[in-house]
N, C-alpha and C positions, 0 to 999 in steps of 0.2 A: 527169866521165863516168868510168865504172869498168869495167875488164875483169872477166869472170866469175871468172877464176882466174889464178894466177901462171903465166906461161909456163914457168917452170922445173919445174913439177910434171908428173906423168904424166897421160895421158888428157886432154890439152888439146884443146878444140874447134878447128876451123880458124880462122885469124885473122880471117876475114870475119865471124865471129860475136861478135867482141869489141866491147865498148864501152870505149874507152881513157880512162884518167885523165889529165887535163891539169892543169897548174898555170900560173898567169899572175900575174906581178907587174906592177903598173900604177902608174906615177908620176902619171898624170893621170886617175884614175877619178873625180875631182871637179875642180872649178875649179882649174886649175894657175896659180900665180903667174908661171910662166915663159912658157907658150905662150898664156895668155889675158889677160895683163896689157895693159890699154888704155893709150893715151897719157895722160899726166898731165893731170888735170882739176882744177878748183878744189876740188871735193868730195874727190877723192883726196888732194890736197895738204893739205887740212884734217885729214883722218884721220891722215895721216903726221905732221903737226905735233903732234897730240894724243898720238900714240904716242911721239914723241920726248920729250915732256914727262914722260910716265909712265916711260919708260926711264931718263931722266936724273935726275929729281928725286924720283919717287915710289917706284919699284920697281926699283932698279938690280940687276944680276945678281950679288949678293954672297952669297946663300944657296944652298946646294947644291940646294934644291928647285926653283930657277928658273935655275940657271946651266947654259947649254947644254952646256958641256964635261962636266958631271956627268950631266945628264938624258939627253943624247943619246950615251951611251957604250955599249959592249958590244952586246948585241942590241937595244938601243933605238936604236942608230945607224941612220939612214936607209939604204935601198937606193936608190942614185941612178940606176941605169940600168934601163930596162924590159926585160922578158923576154917574148918572144912565147909563145903557147900551146905548151907543150912536153910531150911524152910522158914519163911518170915510171916509175921502176922499182919494182916491188913486191918488197920485200926480206924480207917475212915474211907467211905465210899467204895468204889470197885475199880479194878484196873480195866481199861478199855480193851475189848477183844482185838482191836487193830494194832495194839502195842505189842508187836510180835518180834521179839529179839532180846537184846541185853544191853543194859547201860553199864559202861565201864569207866572208871576214873582212876588216874594215878596221881601221885604227888610225893612230896618229900616226907620220908619216914625212915630215918637212918637206923640201922640195927645196933650200932655201937655209939657210945658217947664220943663225939669228935675229939681228937687230940688237941685241936687248936681252934682257930676261928671257924665259925660255921654260918653260912648264909643260906636262906631258903633256896636261892638260885645256884648253889654250889654245883660244880661239875661232879664231885663225888670222889670215889676211891680211884686213884691212879694205878691201875693194874693192867700192864701191857698184855697180859695173857687173856683176860676175860673182858677187856674193854676199859675205857677210862670214864664212862658216864654211868648214870643210874636210870636213864630212860624214864624220868619221873615228871616230865613236863606235859605231855599230851599223848593222844592215841590217834591213829589214822588207819583207814582201810583203803589199800590200793594194791595193784598187781595181784588181786585176789588173795591178799594176805592181810592179817591184822598185825599192826606194829605198835609197840610202846616206844616213845621217842624222847630224846633229850639232845639238844643241839651240840653238845660237846662230844658226841659219839655217833656211831652208826645206829640205824634202827635195830630194835630187838623184836624178832618175830615171836608172837604169842598166839595161843589158840584157846578157844573154849571147848571143853569136852562135852560129851553127851550127858555127863552127870552134873554139869554146871560148874565144873572146876576150871581153873586157869592154869595153863602150862606154858612154860617158857621153852621155845624151840631153840633160840640162840641169837647171837649177833649175826646180822644178815648183810652180806656184801654184794648181793645181786650178781652172783656168778663171777665174782672177782672183778667187777667193773669199777669198783671204788678203789682209786689209788690213794685217796685221802681217808681220814678216819672220822669224818663228821658229816652231819646233814641237819638241816633245819628241823625243828619240832613241828613246823606248820606247813607241810606240803599242801598243794592245791590240786584237786582233781576236777577237771572239766566234766560236768555231768552229761554233756552231749557227746564229746569225742572220746572220753575215757582216758585221755592223756593226763599224766600227773607231773606237775612242775615243782621244782625244789631248788635249794641252793645251800651253800655253806659259806661261812665267813671265817677269816683267819687273821691272826696277828701279824702275818708276814705276807708279802705280795704273792699272788693276787689276793687282795683282801676280800673279794667277793667272787664266787664262782656259781654260775647259773647252769642248771641242767634239767633234763626231763626224762620221764619214763613213758614209752608209748603204751597204747591200749593193751598190748600183749604182755606188758610188764618188763620189757627190755629197756635197760638204761641206755640213753643216748649220750653222745660225747659232751664233754664239759665246754662251757663258754666262759672263760676267765674274763672278769670285768676289771681291766687295768685302769679305767678312768675313775674308779674309786681310789683316791690317792692317799687315804689315811685309814688306819685300822679302826673302823667304827663298829659299834654294836648294832648288828642287823638281825633282829629276832624274828620278824614276820614280813610278809609281802602280800601283794594282791595280784590277781590276774583279770584280764578282760578277754573277749573273744580273740583279740589280736595282740595284746601286750602283756608284759609283766612289769610291775611297779614296785620300786624299792625306795626306802627312806634312808638317807644318810643323816643321822641325828647327832646331838651334842654329847651323847654317851660314847666315850672312846676308850680304847685299850692303851694304857701307859706302858710302853715297852722299854723305857730306860731303867734298867735294874738299879743303877746307882742312885737315881732320883727316888726310887721306891725305898731303898735302904736309908737314904739320908732324911727323906721327908715322911716316910711311913705312909700308911693308907693302902687302899685296895689297888690292884693293877687295872681295875676298871673304874672310871670316874667321869665326871661331867666337865666339859670344856665350853664355858659360856661365851668364849670368843669366836667359836665356830658358827657359821651360818648353815642351818639345815638345808638339805637339798632333797628333791624327789627325782629319781631316775626312772626313765621309761624305755623299755627295750622290746622289740617284737618277740613274741613267744617262740618263734622258730628261727631266731637270729643265728647266723653262722659264727659271728664274732662280736666283740663289744664295740665295733665301729658304728653300729646302729643304735647304741645307747645315747640317750639325750638326758642331760641333767638340768634341773630348774631350781633356782634358789627360792625357798619358801621360808622366810625368816620366822623364827619362833615356832616352827611346826615340827614337833618331836613325836614321832609315832613309834610305839612298841608293838602294838597289835593293829592289824588292818581288819576292817569289817567286810567291805566289798568294793568292787570297782567295775566300771563298764565303759564302753566306747560310745561316743556321740559324734554327730557331724561326719558320717562316713569314715569313722576311725581317725579323724583329725583332732579329736578332742577326747581326753580321758577324764573320767570322774572318779575320785577316790573318796570313800567314806571311812573315817578312822578317828579314834580318840587321840586328841592332842594333849600330851603331858605338859601341864602348865608350870610345874615345878621340877624340872629335870634333875636339879641337884639333890632332890630328896628321894629319887627313885631307888637308890641302893642303900642310903644311910637312914632315912626317916620315911619309911613307907606309910606311916600314919599321916604324913603331910602330903602324900601323893594325891594329885587331883588331875583328872583328865576330862576335857569336854569334847564332845563329838563334833567334828567339822566335815563339811563337804568341800573338797578342793577340786576345781576344774582347771585343767591345763590344756591350752591350745598348742598343739604340737607344731603348728606352722608358724604362728607369730611369737610363741613363747610366753604369752600373757597368762598369768596365774590369777584366778579369782577364788576367794574363800568365803564360806558362809557357815556360821555356827548353827548346829542343829539342836544341841542340848547343852546346857551349862552344868548339869548335874555331874557328879563324879562317877563316870561310867567306864567300865572296861570289861574284858572277857566276853565280848559280844559274839552272838551267833546269828545266822540267818537261815532261812529255809535253804538247804544245800542245793535244791534244784535251780536256784537263782544265782549260784556262784558265777561271777564274771558277767552277769547280765543285770540290767536295771532292776532294782528291787525297791520295795516300799517300806518293808518292816524289818526291824532289828530287835533282838532280845539281849539286853545288856545287864550286867551285874552292877548293883549300886554299892560303891565302896563306903564303908562305915566304921573305921576307915580301911583302906586297902592295907593288908591283904584279906581282911575280913569283909564279908558281903552281907548286907542287911536285907536285900531284896532284889527283885528283878523289875526293870523298867521295860515295857513292851508296847507294841502296837498290835492291832487286830490282825490275825492271820488264821490259818486253818491247820489244826494238828495239836500237838502236845509239847509242853516244855517239861523236861524232867531234870531232877537234880537231887543231891543230898543236902540236908540241913542238919544243924546240931544245936541242941538246947544246952547252953553252957551251965545253966543252973541245975537242971536235972541230970546232965551228963549223958543225954540220950540222943542218938542219931536216927534220922528218918529218911526215907526215900519218898519224894513227892512227885506226883503227876499233876500238871496244871493244864487247864484248857486254854490253848493259845488264842482262841477266838474271843474269849471273854475279856472285857475291858480291864478287869481287876485280876486276871489270871486265876480264876476260880480253881481251887484244889479239888480234883475229882477223885484222887486216891492218895492215901498216906499209909506208908508201910513202916512199922517199927523194925529197926535193925537190931540184931542180937549183940552187936559189938559197936563200940564207939568208932566212928570213921574220922580219922584226922583230916584237917583241911587240906585241900589239894588245889590244883591249878585248872586243868581242862578235862572234860569228860567227853564221851562219845557214845551215841546210841547206835548199835550195830544190828541191822536187820537179820532175821534168822536165815534168810537166803544167803547173805554174805558170810554168816558164821559157818554155814555148810560148805560154802566155797573154800573158806580158809581151811576147814578140816580136810576137804578133798585134796587141796593143794599140798598140805604137809604130808599126806600119805603117798604122794607121787614119788 
């Protein structure tokens, strides 16, 4: 919630007309291993035993990429104590009156020192009672609910209260419609139809399953994609008015346990012998017989930016960062480099054309959500310096605001920034000092106040 202007400026309206900006750090926005841990059961003990085997024999914490003392240092270190909703000081400019809602971000911040190897993308605590994920990757608003998401588990419904607090409602299975236990952290909601499209991937067949929620929030039936013939890492996808677009990349899941024991290393790794493919399927396909795959050598996408149809739906255009050093994605993120490409696929002839858009190291990009699945001109992307740290934002002119958290590693101070999306240099129109250091995270979401109220109403039903 945001005040209309800085109290230090002249001509300030009476305090009763303010809407205050609050911050809230929450150790238990999702299933917490401390407060929600059940008594030890046979299943929990089994998971713990398997974890111990991996930690001891398969993936010991010897590499910097998985050693907690390296990974959880600096501003990646967890904030261990909770902070209640706290009024914040505006130290520059004023918050625009039209910025009516809340900015929310999640990210890795484990409550306990990991017992073995830890990676920023870890699935988290394997607890069959409370779920197996941490919902630390992104947030999404769909089905009139606000969800915290992580692709290793189902969504967790959360809500913002009238006092500015964040409450966890719980793991959400959409009235029992989920027979499996996971969903992508990057669902796509069509801004015109209200339909939400999603998927899950698995280490066992079917390796990819596509599904959707209609505009009323009802989950529709699964569409297993059996034409994906190997267990690839599928983190994100894109939609157009007519299609859904998936990338099969060179990051794969290594499922041979004996190889892992003998060779060591992570169960997820790079396979440079594999040729990446892009799959295109109609949004409302009844089965995977309508899926078409196209080889796109060297095109490894982890995040998609946007996509749209051309030529009466016979051509799809995909905009996405292409990871140029796929072998470094999990082991040496400081060497990670992604350049943004435009890929055109002729669905009739099968001809694929590619054009580089930017050679800078860009990822975690967003667009104006009103243009999702439609032709768009502008994108706002984070500049890796190196990944997973971000040194700035590359942008083009648009109308609205770009909001984010930043952290001063010298002063140890975190801020909330509001930038003018229409200005060429993303002029800062407001800076808010935060009362607590905010650890680095992955994805954030600005939720309109009207959607916050919908979520509050929904959870009371």
